[in-house]
TORKOL-4160 file (C-alpha; in steps of 0.2 Angstrom, whole numbers, padded with zeros to 4 digits, m for minus):
382
<pt num="1" X="m0071" Y="0277" Z="m0001"/>
<pt num="2" X="m0072" Y="0282" Z="m0020"/>
<pt num="3" X="m0087" Y="0278" Z="m0030"/>
<pt num="4" X="m0095" Y="0281" Z="m0048"/>
<pt num="5" X="m0108" Y="0289" Z="m0038"/>
<pt num="6" X="m0117" Y="0297" Z="m0052"/>
<pt num="7" X="m0117" Y="0281" Z="m0063"/>
<pt num="8" X="m0124" Y="0272" Z="m0049"/>
<pt num="9" X="m0138" Y="0285" Z="m0048"/>
<pt num="10" X="m0141" Y="0286" Z="m0066"/>
<pt num="11" X="m0145" Y="0267" Z="m0066"/>
<pt num="12" X="m0153" Y="0267" Z="m0050"/>
<pt num="13" X="m0165" Y="0279" Z="m0057"/>
<pt num="14" X="m0167" Y="0272" Z="m0077"/>
<pt num="15" X="m0173" Y="0255" Z="m0063"/>
<pt num="16" X="m0186" Y="0266" Z="m0055"/>
<pt num="17" X="m0193" Y="0273" Z="m0070"/>
<pt num="18" X="m0195" Y="0257" Z="m0080"/>
<pt num="19" X="m0202" Y="0249" Z="m0063"/>
<pt num="20" X="m0215" Y="0263" Z="m0061"/>
<pt num="21" X="m0222" Y="0262" Z="m0081"/>
<pt num="22" X="m0223" Y="0245" Z="m0076"/>
<pt num="23" X="m0233" Y="0249" Z="m0063"/>
<pt num="24" X="m0244" Y="0261" Z="m0073"/>
<pt num="25" X="m0247" Y="0245" Z="m0084"/>
<pt num="26" X="m0249" Y="0230" Z="m0078"/>
<pt num="27" X="m0254" Y="0237" Z="m0059"/>
<pt num="28" X="m0243" Y="0234" Z="m0048"/>
<pt num="29" X="m0229" Y="0222" Z="m0056"/>
<pt num="30" X="m0214" Y="0232" Z="m0051"/>
<pt num="31" X="m0200" Y="0226" Z="m0035"/>
<pt num="32" X="m0207" Y="0227" Z="m0019"/>
<pt num="33" X="m0200" Y="0239" Z="m0008"/>
<pt num="34" X="m0194" Y="0229" Z="0008"/>
<pt num="35" X="m0209" Y="0235" Z="0017"/>
<pt num="36" X="m0220" Y="0230" Z="0004"/>
<pt num="37" X="m0212" Y="0212" Z="0004"/>
<pt num="38" X="m0214" Y="0210" Z="0021"/>
<pt num="39" X="m0232" Y="0214" Z="0024"/>
<pt num="40" X="m0234" Y="0200" Z="0009"/>
<pt num="41" X="m0225" Y="0189" Z="0019"/>
<pt num="42" X="m0237" Y="0194" Z="0034"/>
<pt num="43" X="m0254" Y="0187" Z="0021"/>
<pt num="44" X="m0244" Y="0170" Z="0021"/>
<pt num="45" X="m0254" Y="0158" Z="0029"/>
<pt num="46" X="m0238" Y="0146" Z="0032"/>
<pt num="47" X="m0220" Y="0149" Z="0028"/>
<pt num="48" X="m0211" Y="0135" Z="0022"/>
<pt num="49" X="m0195" Y="0133" Z="0033"/>
<pt num="50" X="m0177" Y="0130" Z="0023"/>
<pt num="51" X="m0159" Y="0131" Z="0025"/>
<pt num="52" X="m0146" Y="0137" Z="0016"/>
<pt num="53" X="m0128" Y="0132" Z="0019"/>
<pt num="54" X="m0113" Y="0144" Z="0013"/>
<pt num="55" X="m0097" Y="0141" Z="0010"/>
<pt num="56" X="m0091" Y="0151" Z="0025"/>
<pt num="57" X="m0092" Y="0164" Z="0036"/>
<pt num="58" X="m0104" Y="0180" Z="0033"/>
<pt num="59" X="m0094" Y="0191" Z="0022"/>
<pt num="60" X="m0100" Y="0200" Z="0003"/>
<pt num="61" X="m0098" Y="0184" Z="m0006"/>
<pt num="62" X="m0113" Y="0180" Z="m0001"/>
<pt num="63" X="m0123" Y="0195" Z="m0001"/>
<pt num="64" X="m0138" Y="0191" Z="m0010"/>
<pt num="65" X="m0144" Y="0178" Z="0002"/>
<pt num="66" X="m0143" Y="0191" Z="0015"/>
<pt num="67" X="m0151" Y="0206" Z="0007"/>
<pt num="68" X="m0163" Y="0193" Z="0001"/>
<pt num="69" X="m0168" Y="0190" Z="0021"/>
<pt num="70" X="m0165" Y="0210" Z="0025"/>
<pt num="71" X="m0176" Y="0217" Z="0011"/>
<pt num="72" X="m0191" Y="0204" Z="0014"/>
<pt num="73" X="m0187" Y="0194" Z="m0004"/>
<pt num="74" X="m0190" Y="0177" Z="0007"/>
<pt num="75" X="m0204" Y="0183" Z="0017"/>
<pt num="76" X="m0214" Y="0189" Z="m0001"/>
<pt num="77" X="m0212" Y="0170" Z="m0005"/>
<pt num="78" X="m0218" Y="0165" Z="0011"/>
<pt num="79" X="m0202" Y="0153" Z="0016"/>
<pt num="80" X="m0193" Y="0153" Z="0033"/>
<pt num="81" X="m0174" Y="0153" Z="0027"/>
<pt num="82" X="m0162" Y="0149" Z="0041"/>
<pt num="83" X="m0145" Y="0155" Z="0033"/>
<pt num="84" X="m0130" Y="0143" Z="0040"/>
<pt num="85" X="m0113" Y="0150" Z="0037"/>
<pt num="86" X="m0100" Y="0138" Z="0034"/>
<pt num="87" X="m0081" Y="0136" Z="0039"/>
<pt num="88" X="m0067" Y="0126" Z="0040"/>
<pt num="89" X="m0072" Y="0112" Z="0047"/>
<pt num="90" X="m0091" Y="0113" Z="0038"/>
<pt num="91" X="m0093" Y="0109" Z="0020"/>
<pt num="92" X="m0107" Y="0113" Z="0013"/>
<pt num="93" X="m0110" Y="0099" Z="m0001"/>
<pt num="94" X="m0108" Y="0089" Z="0013"/>
<pt num="95" X="m0120" Y="0093" Z="0025"/>
<pt num="96" X="m0133" Y="0096" Z="0009"/>
<pt num="97" X="m0132" Y="0077" Z="0009"/>
<pt num="98" X="m0133" Y="0072" Z="0028"/>
<pt num="99" X="m0150" Y="0082" Z="0025"/>
<pt num="100" X="m0144" Y="0095" Z="0036"/>
<pt num="101" X="m0151" Y="0109" Z="0022"/>
<pt num="102" X="m0161" Y="0111" Z="0008"/>
<pt num="103" X="m0149" Y="0121" Z="m0001"/>
<pt num="104" X="m0131" Y="0123" Z="m0001"/>
<pt num="105" X="m0119" Y="0136" Z="m0010"/>
<pt num="106" X="m0104" Y="0126" Z="m0018"/>
<pt num="107" X="m0092" Y="0127" Z="m0033"/>
<pt num="108" X="m0095" Y="0115" Z="m0046"/>
<pt num="109" X="m0079" Y="0104" Z="m0045"/>
<pt num="110" X="m0079" Y="0098" Z="m0026"/>
<pt num="111" X="m0098" Y="0096" Z="m0028"/>
<pt num="112" X="m0096" Y="0083" Z="m0043"/>
<pt num="113" X="m0083" Y="0075" Z="m0034"/>
<pt num="114" X="m0094" Y="0075" Z="m0018"/>
<pt num="115" X="m0108" Y="0066" Z="m0030"/>
<pt num="116" X="m0096" Y="0055" Z="m0037"/>
<pt num="117" X="m0094" Y="0049" Z="m0020"/>
<pt num="118" X="m0113" Y="0044" Z="m0021"/>
<pt num="119" X="m0125" Y="0057" Z="m0017"/>
<pt num="120" X="m0137" Y="0065" Z="m0027"/>
<pt num="121" X="m0133" Y="0083" Z="m0027"/>
<pt num="122" X="m0139" Y="0093" Z="m0042"/>
<pt num="123" X="m0136" Y="0111" Z="m0046"/>
<pt num="124" X="m0151" Y="0123" Z="m0050"/>
<pt num="125" X="m0143" Y="0140" Z="m0051"/>
<pt num="126" X="m0126" Y="0145" Z="m0058"/>
<pt num="127" X="m0126" Y="0161" Z="m0049"/>
<pt num="128" X="m0108" Y="0166" Z="m0054"/>
<pt num="129" X="m0104" Y="0165" Z="m0071"/>
<pt num="130" X="m0083" Y="0168" Z="m0071"/>
<pt num="131" X="m0072" Y="0162" Z="m0060"/>
<pt num="132" X="m0057" Y="0169" Z="m0047"/>
<pt num="133" X="m0044" Y="0159" Z="m0044"/>
<pt num="134" X="m0029" Y="0168" Z="m0042"/>
<pt num="135" X="m0009" Y="0162" Z="m0037"/>
<pt num="136" X="0001" Y="0177" Z="m0030"/>
<pt num="137" X="0019" Y="0178" Z="m0029"/>
<pt num="138" X="0029" Y="0191" Z="m0024"/>
<pt num="139" X="0036" Y="0201" Z="m0040"/>
<pt num="140" X="0054" Y="0198" Z="m0036"/>
<pt num="141" X="0051" Y="0178" Z="m0033"/>
<pt num="142" X="0055" Y="0172" Z="m0052"/>
<pt num="143" X="0039" Y="0166" Z="m0053"/>
<pt num="144" X="0030" Y="0174" Z="m0067"/>
<pt num="145" X="0017" Y="0156" Z="m0072"/>
<pt num="146" X="0009" Y="0142" Z="m0066"/>
<pt num="147" X="0023" Y="0133" Z="m0073"/>
<pt num="148" X="0037" Y="0144" Z="m0061"/>
<pt num="149" X="0029" Y="0133" Z="m0048"/>
<pt num="150" X="0039" Y="0118" Z="m0050"/>
<pt num="151" X="0052" Y="0117" Z="m0035"/>
<pt num="152" X="0043" Y="0132" Z="m0024"/>
<pt num="153" X="0032" Y="0131" Z="m0010"/>
<pt num="154" X="0014" Y="0132" Z="m0015"/>
<pt num="155" X="0000" Y="0138" Z="m0002"/>
<pt num="156" X="m0017" Y="0129" Z="m0004"/>
<pt num="157" X="m0031" Y="0130" Z="0007"/>
<pt num="158" X="m0037" Y="0113" Z="0004"/>
<pt num="159" X="m0055" Y="0109" Z="0009"/>
<pt num="160" X="m0058" Y="0105" Z="m0008"/>
<pt num="161" X="m0053" Y="0123" Z="m0014"/>
<pt num="162" X="m0037" Y="0117" Z="m0020"/>
<pt num="163" X="m0046" Y="0104" Z="m0036"/>
<pt num="164" X="m0045" Y="0118" Z="m0048"/>
<pt num="165" X="m0027" Y="0123" Z="m0045"/>
<pt num="166" X="m0020" Y="0107" Z="m0046"/>
<pt num="167" X="m0028" Y="0106" Z="m0062"/>
<pt num="168" X="m0019" Y="0120" Z="m0069"/>
<pt num="169" X="m0003" Y="0115" Z="m0060"/>
<pt num="170" X="m0003" Y="0097" Z="m0069"/>
<pt num="171" X="m0009" Y="0106" Z="m0087"/>
<pt num="172" X="0007" Y="0116" Z="m0084"/>
<pt num="173" X="0018" Y="0104" Z="m0081"/>
<pt num="174" X="0018" Y="0103" Z="m0063"/>
<pt num="175" X="0012" Y="0089" Z="m0054"/>
<pt num="176" X="0007" Y="0096" Z="m0037"/>
<pt num="177" X="0013" Y="0078" Z="m0028"/>
<pt num="178" X="0030" Y="0078" Z="m0034"/>
<pt num="179" X="0036" Y="0095" Z="m0042"/>
<pt num="180" X="0032" Y="0106" Z="m0028"/>
<pt num="181" X="0029" Y="0108" Z="m0010"/>
<pt num="182" X="0014" Y="0109" Z="m0007"/>
<pt num="183" X="0010" Y="0120" Z="0011"/>
<pt num="184" X="m0008" Y="0121" Z="0021"/>
<pt num="185" X="m0013" Y="0138" Z="0019"/>
<pt num="186" X="m0024" Y="0148" Z="0031"/>
<pt num="187" X="m0036" Y="0157" Z="0021"/>
<pt num="188" X="m0029" Y="0174" Z="0023"/>
<pt num="189" X="m0011" Y="0179" Z="0017"/>
<pt num="190" X="0000" Y="0178" Z="0032"/>
<pt num="191" X="0010" Y="0165" Z="0024"/>
<pt num="192" X="0015" Y="0174" Z="0008"/>
<pt num="193" X="0018" Y="0191" Z="0019"/>
<pt num="194" X="0030" Y="0182" Z="0028"/>
<pt num="195" X="0037" Y="0175" Z="0014"/>
<pt num="196" X="0035" Y="0155" Z="0020"/>
<pt num="197" X="0028" Y="0153" Z="0003"/>
<pt num="198" X="0033" Y="0157" Z="m0013"/>
<pt num="199" X="0014" Y="0158" Z="m0018"/>
<pt num="200" X="m0002" Y="0159" Z="m0011"/>
<pt num="201" X="m0019" Y="0155" Z="m0017"/>
<pt num="202" X="m0034" Y="0169" Z="m0018"/>
<pt num="203" X="m0045" Y="0175" Z="m0025"/>
<pt num="204" X="m0049" Y="0191" Z="m0032"/>
<pt num="205" X="m0064" Y="0196" Z="m0020"/>
<pt num="206" X="m0056" Y="0192" Z="m0006"/>
<pt num="207" X="m0037" Y="0187" Z="m0001"/>
<pt num="208" X="m0029" Y="0198" Z="m0015"/>
<pt num="209" X="m0037" Y="0215" Z="m0009"/>
<pt num="210" X="m0031" Y="0207" Z="0011"/>
<pt num="211" X="m0014" Y="0209" Z="0001"/>
<pt num="212" X="m0015" Y="0228" Z="m0004"/>
<pt num="213" X="m0024" Y="0233" Z="0012"/>
<pt num="214" X="m0007" Y="0228" Z="0022"/>
<pt num="215" X="0006" Y="0241" Z="0023"/>
<pt num="216" X="0024" Y="0236" Z="0018"/>
<pt num="217" X="0033" Y="0238" Z="0033"/>
<pt num="218" X="0050" Y="0249" Z="0024"/>
<pt num="219" X="0039" Y="0260" Z="0018"/>
<pt num="220" X="0025" Y="0262" Z="0029"/>
<pt num="221" X="0012" Y="0262" Z="0014"/>
<pt num="222" X="0001" Y="0252" Z="0008"/>
<pt num="223" X="0008" Y="0237" Z="m0005"/>
<pt num="224" X="0004" Y="0240" Z="m0024"/>
<pt num="225" X="m0002" Y="0229" Z="m0037"/>
<pt num="226" X="0016" Y="0230" Z="m0044"/>
<pt num="227" X="0022" Y="0220" Z="m0028"/>
<pt num="228" X="0016" Y="0204" Z="m0034"/>
<pt num="229" X="0012" Y="0193" Z="m0048"/>
<pt num="230" X="m0005" Y="0190" Z="m0048"/>
<pt num="231" X="m0009" Y="0170" Z="m0061"/>
<pt num="232" X="m0025" Y="0173" Z="m0065"/>
<pt num="233" X="m0030" Y="0152" Z="m0069"/>
<pt num="234" X="m0046" Y="0161" Z="m0079"/>
<pt num="235" X="m0034" Y="0167" Z="m0091"/>
<pt num="236" X="m0022" Y="0152" Z="m0093"/>
<pt num="237" X="m0037" Y="0143" Z="m0097"/>
<pt num="238" X="m0043" Y="0135" Z="m0081"/>
<pt num="239" X="m0061" Y="0146" Z="m0079"/>
<pt num="240" X="m0070" Y="0135" Z="m0068"/>
<pt num="241" X="m0090" Y="0139" Z="m0061"/>
<pt num="242" X="m0087" Y="0143" Z="m0044"/>
<pt num="243" X="m0105" Y="0148" Z="m0034"/>
<pt num="244" X="m0120" Y="0139" Z="m0036"/>
<pt num="245" X="m0134" Y="0136" Z="m0028"/>
<pt num="246" X="m0137" Y="0114" Z="m0024"/>
<pt num="247" X="m0152" Y="0104" Z="m0018"/>
<pt num="248" X="m0154" Y="0082" Z="m0020"/>
<pt num="249" X="m0162" Y="0075" Z="m0031"/>
<pt num="250" X="m0171" Y="0064" Z="m0022"/>
<pt num="251" X="m0179" Y="0081" Z="m0011"/>
<pt num="252" X="m0184" Y="0089" Z="m0028"/>
<pt num="253" X="m0194" Y="0072" Z="m0035"/>
<pt num="254" X="m0208" Y="0080" Z="m0021"/>
<pt num="255" X="m0216" Y="0093" Z="m0035"/>
<pt num="256" X="m0220" Y="0101" Z="m0017"/>
<pt num="257" X="m0202" Y="0108" Z="m0017"/>
<pt num="258" X="m0199" Y="0110" Z="m0033"/>
<pt num="259" X="m0211" Y="0123" Z="m0030"/>
<pt num="260" X="m0203" Y="0130" Z="m0013"/>
<pt num="261" X="m0184" Y="0130" Z="m0023"/>
<pt num="262" X="m0192" Y="0141" Z="m0037"/>
<pt num="263" X="m0196" Y="0152" Z="m0022"/>
<pt num="264" X="m0180" Y="0153" Z="m0017"/>
<pt num="265" X="m0172" Y="0156" Z="m0032"/>
<pt num="266" X="m0183" Y="0170" Z="m0038"/>
<pt num="267" X="m0180" Y="0178" Z="m0020"/>
<pt num="268" X="m0161" Y="0175" Z="m0019"/>
<pt num="269" X="m0161" Y="0182" Z="m0036"/>
<pt num="270" X="m0169" Y="0198" Z="m0032"/>
<pt num="271" X="m0156" Y="0198" Z="m0017"/>
<pt num="272" X="m0141" Y="0198" Z="m0029"/>
<pt num="273" X="m0151" Y="0211" Z="m0041"/>
<pt num="274" X="m0153" Y="0224" Z="m0026"/>
<pt num="275" X="m0134" Y="0221" Z="m0023"/>
<pt num="276" X="m0129" Y="0227" Z="m0039"/>
<pt num="277" X="m0139" Y="0241" Z="m0039"/>
<pt num="278" X="m0135" Y="0246" Z="m0023"/>
<pt num="279" X="m0118" Y="0243" Z="m0016"/>
<pt num="280" X="m0118" Y="0253" Z="m0002"/>
<pt num="281" X="m0135" Y="0250" Z="0004"/>
<pt num="282" X="m0130" Y="0228" Z="0001"/>
<pt num="283" X="m0112" Y="0230" Z="0012"/>
<pt num="284" X="m0121" Y="0236" Z="0026"/>
<pt num="285" X="m0132" Y="0222" Z="0027"/>
<pt num="286" X="m0116" Y="0212" Z="0025"/>
<pt num="287" X="m0109" Y="0219" Z="0039"/>
<pt num="288" X="m0125" Y="0221" Z="0049"/>
<pt num="289" X="m0124" Y="0202" Z="0050"/>
<pt num="290" X="m0108" Y="0201" Z="0059"/>
<pt num="291" X="m0094" Y="0199" Z="0047"/>
<pt num="292" X="m0078" Y="0201" Z="0052"/>
<pt num="293" X="m0072" Y="0211" Z="0040"/>
<pt num="294" X="m0071" Y="0229" Z="0039"/>
<pt num="295" X="m0082" Y="0240" Z="0026"/>
<pt num="296" X="m0070" Y="0245" Z="0015"/>
<pt num="297" X="m0065" Y="0226" Z="0010"/>
<pt num="298" X="m0084" Y="0221" Z="0009"/>
<pt num="299" X="m0085" Y="0235" Z="m0003"/>
<pt num="300" X="m0070" Y="0230" Z="m0015"/>
<pt num="301" X="m0077" Y="0212" Z="m0011"/>
<pt num="302" X="m0096" Y="0215" Z="m0015"/>
<pt num="303" X="m0090" Y="0224" Z="m0031"/>
<pt num="304" X="m0078" Y="0210" Z="m0035"/>
<pt num="305" X="m0093" Y="0199" Z="m0035"/>
<pt num="306" X="m0105" Y="0208" Z="m0043"/>
<pt num="307" X="m0092" Y="0207" Z="m0058"/>
<pt num="308" X="m0093" Y="0185" Z="m0058"/>
<pt num="309" X="m0114" Y="0189" Z="m0060"/>
<pt num="310" X="m0116" Y="0202" Z="m0070"/>
<pt num="311" X="m0118" Y="0202" Z="m0084"/>
<pt num="312" X="m0128" Y="0185" Z="m0087"/>
<pt num="313" X="m0134" Y="0184" Z="m0105"/>
<pt num="314" X="m0145" Y="0170" Z="m0101"/>
<pt num="315" X="m0150" Y="0177" Z="m0086"/>
<pt num="316" X="m0146" Y="0173" Z="m0067"/>
<pt num="317" X="m0141" Y="0156" Z="m0062"/>
<pt num="318" X="m0145" Y="0150" Z="m0078"/>
<pt num="319" X="m0130" Y="0136" Z="m0084"/>
<pt num="320" X="m0120" Y="0139" Z="m0098"/>
<pt num="321" X="m0116" Y="0125" Z="m0105"/>
<pt num="322" X="m0099" Y="0128" Z="m0113"/>
<pt num="323" X="m0095" Y="0133" Z="m0096"/>
<pt num="324" X="m0100" Y="0118" Z="m0086"/>
<pt num="325" X="m0091" Y="0108" Z="m0101"/>
<pt num="326" X="m0076" Y="0115" Z="m0098"/>
<pt num="327" X="m0075" Y="0116" Z="m0079"/>
<pt num="328" X="m0078" Y="0096" Z="m0080"/>
<pt num="329" X="m0067" Y="0094" Z="m0096"/>
<pt num="330" X="m0052" Y="0102" Z="m0084"/>
<pt num="331" X="m0057" Y="0091" Z="m0068"/>
<pt num="332" X="m0057" Y="0073" Z="m0079"/>
<pt num="333" X="m0041" Y="0077" Z="m0086"/>
<pt num="334" X="m0033" Y="0081" Z="m0070"/>
<pt num="335" X="m0039" Y="0067" Z="m0062"/>
<pt num="336" X="m0049" Y="0074" Z="m0050"/>
<pt num="337" X="m0064" Y="0066" Z="m0057"/>
<pt num="338" X="m0062" Y="0049" Z="m0064"/>
<pt num="339" X="m0078" Y="0053" Z="m0075"/>
<pt num="340" X="m0089" Y="0066" Z="m0081"/>
<pt num="341" X="m0106" Y="0068" Z="m0072"/>
<pt num="342" X="m0122" Y="0062" Z="m0080"/>
<pt num="343" X="m0131" Y="0075" Z="m0089"/>
<pt num="344" X="m0144" Y="0076" Z="m0075"/>
<pt num="345" X="m0131" Y="0083" Z="m0062"/>
<pt num="346" X="m0136" Y="0099" Z="m0067"/>
<pt num="347" X="m0154" Y="0107" Z="m0073"/>
<pt num="348" X="m0159" Y="0124" Z="m0080"/>
<pt num="349" X="m0180" Y="0124" Z="m0078"/>
<pt num="350" X="m0182" Y="0129" Z="m0060"/>
<pt num="351" X="m0171" Y="0143" Z="m0064"/>
<pt num="352" X="m0182" Y="0147" Z="m0080"/>
<pt num="353" X="m0198" Y="0147" Z="m0070"/>
<pt num="354" X="m0188" Y="0160" Z="m0059"/>
<pt num="355" X="m0182" Y="0171" Z="m0071"/>
<pt num="356" X="m0198" Y="0173" Z="m0082"/>
<pt num="357" X="m0208" Y="0176" Z="m0065"/>
<pt num="358" X="m0194" Y="0191" Z="m0061"/>
<pt num="359" X="m0195" Y="0198" Z="m0078"/>
<pt num="360" X="m0213" Y="0198" Z="m0079"/>
<pt num="361" X="m0212" Y="0206" Z="m0063"/>
<pt num="362" X="m0201" Y="0222" Z="m0071"/>
<pt num="363" X="m0185" Y="0214" Z="m0063"/>
<pt num="364" X="m0167" Y="0216" Z="m0073"/>
<pt num="365" X="m0162" Y="0197" Z="m0076"/>
<pt num="366" X="m0147" Y="0200" Z="m0087"/>
<pt num="367" X="m0140" Y="0215" Z="m0078"/>
<pt num="368" X="m0132" Y="0220" Z="m0096"/>
<pt num="369" X="m0130" Y="0238" Z="m0093"/>
<pt num="370" X="m0121" Y="0235" Z="m0075"/>
<pt num="371" X="m0104" Y="0242" Z="m0074"/>
<pt num="372" X="m0093" Y="0240" Z="m0060"/>
<pt num="373" X="m0089" Y="0254" Z="m0046"/>
<pt num="374" X="m0070" Y="0261" Z="m0041"/>
<pt num="375" X="m0067" Y="0256" Z="m0025"/>
<pt num="376" X="m0052" Y="0264" Z="m0016"/>
<pt num="377" X="m0044" Y="0250" Z="m0004"/>
<pt num="378" X="m0043" Y="0257" Z="0014"/>
<pt num="379" X="m0029" Y="0252" Z="0025"/>
<pt num="380" X="m0035" Y="0234" Z="0033"/>
<pt num="381" X="m0049" Y="0236" Z="0024"/>
<pt num="382" X="m0059" Y="0248" Z="0038"/>
């Protein structure tokens, strides 16, 4: 594994220097160490129990939540947080709607579909600022654009993950119901590698790396990007917001729950800040929490996920209205949503409070100086 370790060390040193200056000026407002965070948690008279349900199993896509727990940020906020993994049969927005979690991590489009069905889900923190959808084909397939999917076998995960793809296909003149054969795709790239589909759904941070981690049986060497055509849906005009934090509007009606939400957001954002500034350390936390994928793959994933979050020009978790409007417009035009959700489908006040407190403590909420690492692909992601 190769990293731009010098750049990372400089960034960490700069953050440490800034925290030290703030400590001198303000009497101890720098980001707590793991030990001090845990100690602060022990001072809580009681801890509020909350549950957050993820979209999938433990992996670097959700590293910030695991880091917030491991580094003691939730403890410091007097929260007892249970992180619930998602899965094929676990739909986070449905778990949240049923009252079986206080928070859920989900995409805007599929959560708004659930909201349109009569739930009161509301976005309170848009962690991911950019999308990561790809549709990947073999370089020799003749597929170079979404329009070329007409008459092809198109792999899709389903479970709400197909909504943006279908919208993009329709926008390119390809009706998924009539013009292509949609094939249920497992959450890996096996169908594409076996050429059982002509194009497969992927994310920049996960399945695309799985392709590059696989060996070409003809050469015995790893596949290269030149072996594939990766159509980036964001680049074709279908930039849709993905991982955000949701709660129920009815639950938030209680002011005490609003305070809990602010604490949860603040601690979670600290977790993502840690993962931004210490890639290797954060990967170790993910692996400790039972990831089925190897260190090499998780390092690639976290590096790519960081690119989706940082920089956050208005502050981590802040919703960009233009990006929201674009995401909703795409869904409505494609018939995924019948109508635009009401203005209260997202709120920024809770994240604004969390970010304000973090800034006062010397935490970098925008990550303007963030630079991704250079990660080397490893065989099988090990």
